[in-house]
N, C-alpha and C positions, 0 to 999 in steps of 0.2 A: 504494500500500500504506500502511496505517496501523497503528501499534502503540500500545498503551496501557500506561502505567506507573501503578500505584496505590499510594498511601502512606496507611495508616490509622494514626491516632494516638489512643490512649486517654489521657485526662487525669484527674488526681485532682481533688478539690474546689478545690485551689489553682491549677488550670490547669497543673500540672507533668506532663510525659509519664510515664505508667506503662508503656505498651506501644507499640511501633512495629512495624508489620508492612508488608511491601511485596510487591507482585505485579507481574508483567509478562507480557505475552502469550506470550513465548517462554521463560519459566522452566519448568523441569521440575517444580518443587514450588510449591504455593500457600501463601500466608500465611507468608512467610519472616520470622521475628522478628529484629529488629536492636535494638541499644541506642543507636545514634547515627546521624545523617545530617547531611551538609553539602551543601546544594543551592545551586548558583549558576546564575543565568540571566542572559544578556546582553540588556538592553533596548536595541536598536539605535536606537530613536527618541530616547531620552533620553541615550544613551551612558553608561549606568549599569548596575551589577550589582545584581540582585535576589537576595536570599539568604534561605535558611531553614536555620537551624542548630538542631537538636534533639537532645537526649539524654535517656535515661530516668534516673530517680533511682537505678537499680541499676547504672549504668555506673560502673565503678571508675576511680580516678585513673590507675592503671597502664594500663588499657585505653584511656583517653582519650589518654595520651601516645603509645601505639603507633598508635592511630587517626590522630592528627595526623601522626606520622612517615610512615606509609604513604600518607596523602593528599598530603602535600608531595612525596614521591618520585614518586607517580603524576602529579602536576602537572608535574614536571620532564620526564617522558616525553611528556606531552601537549604541553607547550611545544615540545619538540624536533620532534615530528611536525607541529605546526600552523604553526610559523614557520620551521622548518628552520634553527635556530640552535643548533648543538651546543655552542658556547662558553658561552652563557648558561645552557643546560640543565645543562651540566657544573658551572657555578658554583652552580646551585641544588642539584644532587646533593651538592656539597661542603658546602653549608649543611645538608642533610639529615643528613650524617654528623656534623657539629658539633652539630646538634639532638639526635641520638640520644645522643651522648656527654654533653651537658649534662643530658639528661633521664634518664640512667642506664638506657637501654634498649639492648639488643643489636641491632645492625644485622643484618638478614638478608642473606646473600650473594646477589648478583645471580644470577638463574636464566637 
């Protein structure tokens, strides 16, 4: 089985993203607009991370703070699932709480 994920980016004359839209084979909606993306890919041959970080010019500072907080929190969950280390994932979640406090954003309660 093969699935496809597509990301389309429209740039202004200065090569700054104006619009980001993503699609995936199993999304119920097409052309989902987003204001930011952080894509990390592991290059096992070179033991290096390839990254693509984009955000549109209408992404607010407050939205970016929340986006980073939620991304970090999700990374803690992924770390726990992938390496089965609850202690270090808990430390990362503690940092997320610290990050939220320092950025003056309200932490969402765990669901």
